[in-house]
C-alpha positions in Angstrom: 12.5 -3.2 -13.1 9.5 -5.5 -12.8 9.8 -8.2 -10.1 8.1 -11.5 -10.0 7.7 -13.9 -7.0 6.8 -17.4 -6.0 3.0 -16.7 -6.4 2.3 -17.8 -10.0 1.6 -14.8 -12.1 2.3 -12.1 -9.5 4.4 -9.1 -10.7 5.4 -6.0 -8.9 6.0 -3.1 -11.4 7.3 0.3 -10.5 4.6 3.0 -11.2 7.1 4.8 -13.4 7.2 1.8 -15.8 3.5 1.3 -16.2 1.9 2.5 -19.4 0.4 5.9 -18.6 -3.0 5.3 -20.2 -3.3 1.9 -18.4 -2.2 3.4 -15.1 -4.6 6.4 -15.4 -7.5 4.1 -16.3 -6.8 1.6 -13.5 -6.6 4.2 -10.8 -9.6 6.2 -12.1 -11.6 3.0 -12.1 -10.4 2.0 -8.7 -11.1 5.4 -7.2 -14.8 4.9 -7.7 -14.7 2.3 -4.9 -15.8 4.4 -2.0 -15.0 1.8 0.6 -11.5 1.4 -0.7 -10.9 5.2 -0.8 -12.2 5.5 2.7 -9.6 3.0 4.0 -6.6 4.2 2.0 -5.0 7.4 0.7 -6.4 6.9 -2.8 -8.4 10.0 -3.7 -12.0 9.3 -4.6 -13.6 9.8 -8.0 -10.5 10.7 -10.1 -10.5 11.0 -13.8 -7.7 9.3 -15.8 -5.7 12.5 -16.1 -5.9 13.4 -12.4 -5.2 9.7 -11.5 -2.0 9.8 -13.6 -0.9 13.0 -12.0 -1.5 11.6 -8.5 0.5 8.4 -9.5 3.4 10.5 -10.9 3.8 12.2 -7.5 4.6 8.7 -6.2 7.3 7.6 -8.7 10.1 5.8 -6.9 8.0 4.9 -3.9 5.0 3.0 -5.5 4.4 -0.2 -7.4 1.4 -1.7 -9.3 0.7 -5.2 -8.3 -0.3 -7.4 -11.3 -1.6 -10.9 -11.5 -1.3 -12.6 -14.8 -0.6 -9.2 -16.3 -3.7 -7.5 -15.0 -3.4 -4.6 -12.5 -4.9 -5.8 -9.2 -3.5 -3.5 -6.5 -1.1 -0.9 -5.2 2.0 -1.0 -3.0 3.5 2.3 -1.7 5.9 3.4 0.9 6.1 7.0 2.2 6.7 9.2 5.1 4.8 8.3 8.3 1.8 10.5 8.4 0.8 9.7 12.0 2.5 7.2 14.4 -0.6 7.2 16.6 1.5 7.9 19.6 4.0 5.1 19.1 7.8 5.6 18.9 9.1 4.2 15.7 12.6 3.3 14.5 14.3 6.2 12.6 14.2 4.7 9.0 10.5 3.6 9.2 8.2 4.3 6.2 4.5 4.0 6.1 3.1 1.1 4.2 0.1 1.6 1.9 -1.1 -1.5 0.2 -4.5 -2.4 -1.3 -5.9 -5.0 -3.6 -9.1 -5.1 -5.5 -11.7 -7.0 -3.5 -11.7 -10.1 -5.6 -8.0 -10.6 -5.1 -7.9 -10.5 -1.3 -7.3 -13.5 0.8 -4.7 -15.1 -1.6 -1.6 -14.0 0.3 -0.6 -11.7 -2.5 0.2 -8.9 -0.1 2.6 -11.2 1.8 4.3 -12.2 -1.5 4.6 -8.6 -2.7 6.0 -7.4 0.7 8.6 -10.2 0.7 9.5 -9.5 -2.9 10.1 -5.8 -2.3 12.0 -6.3 1.0 15.4 -6.2 -0.6 14.6 -3.2 -2.7 13.3 -1.3 0.3 16.4 -2.3 2.5 18.7 -1.1 -0.3 16.9 2.2 -0.2 17.6 2.6 3.5 14.2 1.6 4.8 14.5 -0.4 8.1 10.9 -0.9 9.0 7.4 -0.5 7.6 4.5 0.7 9.7 1.0 -0.2 8.8 -1.9 1.8 10.3 -5.5 0.9 9.6 -8.9 1.5 11.0 -9.9 -1.1 13.6 -12.7 -2.2 11.3 -10.5 -3.0 8.3 -10.2 -6.7 8.8 -8.7 -7.3 5.4 -5.8 -4.9 6.1 -5.2 -6.5 9.5 -5.1 -9.9 8.0 -2.7 -8.7 5.2 -0.3 -7.3 7.8 -0.5 -10.5 10.0 0.2 -12.6 6.9 3.1 -10.3 5.8 4.8 -10.8 9.2 4.0 -7.4 10.8 3.8 -7.3 14.7 0.9 -5.5 16.3 2.1 -2.5 18.3 -1.4 -1.7 19.6 -4.2 0.7 19.3 -3.6 4.4 18.7 -5.3 7.6 17.8 -4.8 8.5 14.2 -4.9 12.1 13.1 -3.5 13.7 9.9 -4.4 16.9 8.1 -7.9 17.0 6.7 -8.4 13.2 6.9 -10.9 11.6 9.3 -9.3 10.9 12.6 -10.1 7.9 14.8 -8.8 4.8 16.6 -6.5 2.6 14.5 -4.5 -0.6 14.7 -0.8 0.0 14.4 1.6 -2.7 13.1 5.4 -2.8 12.5 7.5 -4.9 10.2 11.3 -5.1 10.5 12.9 -5.5 7.1 
């Protein structure tokens, strides 16, 4: 079910409902943005088929953000990969949200988070944790605007990803 909110033209569409060719093309194109891939879990340089396979692994926990019908971003919840040393409530999920650069600064992340709050609560999620590199000013601003509370600075380490100092934020749903 696609959801719309008080921001004119903003839609939040479950990944499973997005046309496969559009989804693969959108993610493949976006995965060429090295700066975005460096700050998110989006794999770099995917082709449309690999992008679609990656997205299908996230059915039920990811949404495409659209503005006036055009895909502009991604909203995903998943297991907490690293709590950076902070104790988190039991039903906390990690928040992974990004927008194409030209759509940042419009409070679209705030609107999408508010819109999905009821859906996430119904799925048993009590809190969202956002973890970002200290240098990711856009992500920090998005979390502040969405109502997250800063827990502090913590050391992030997960698998083969680059480790480092991060800002850790928490949102009670």
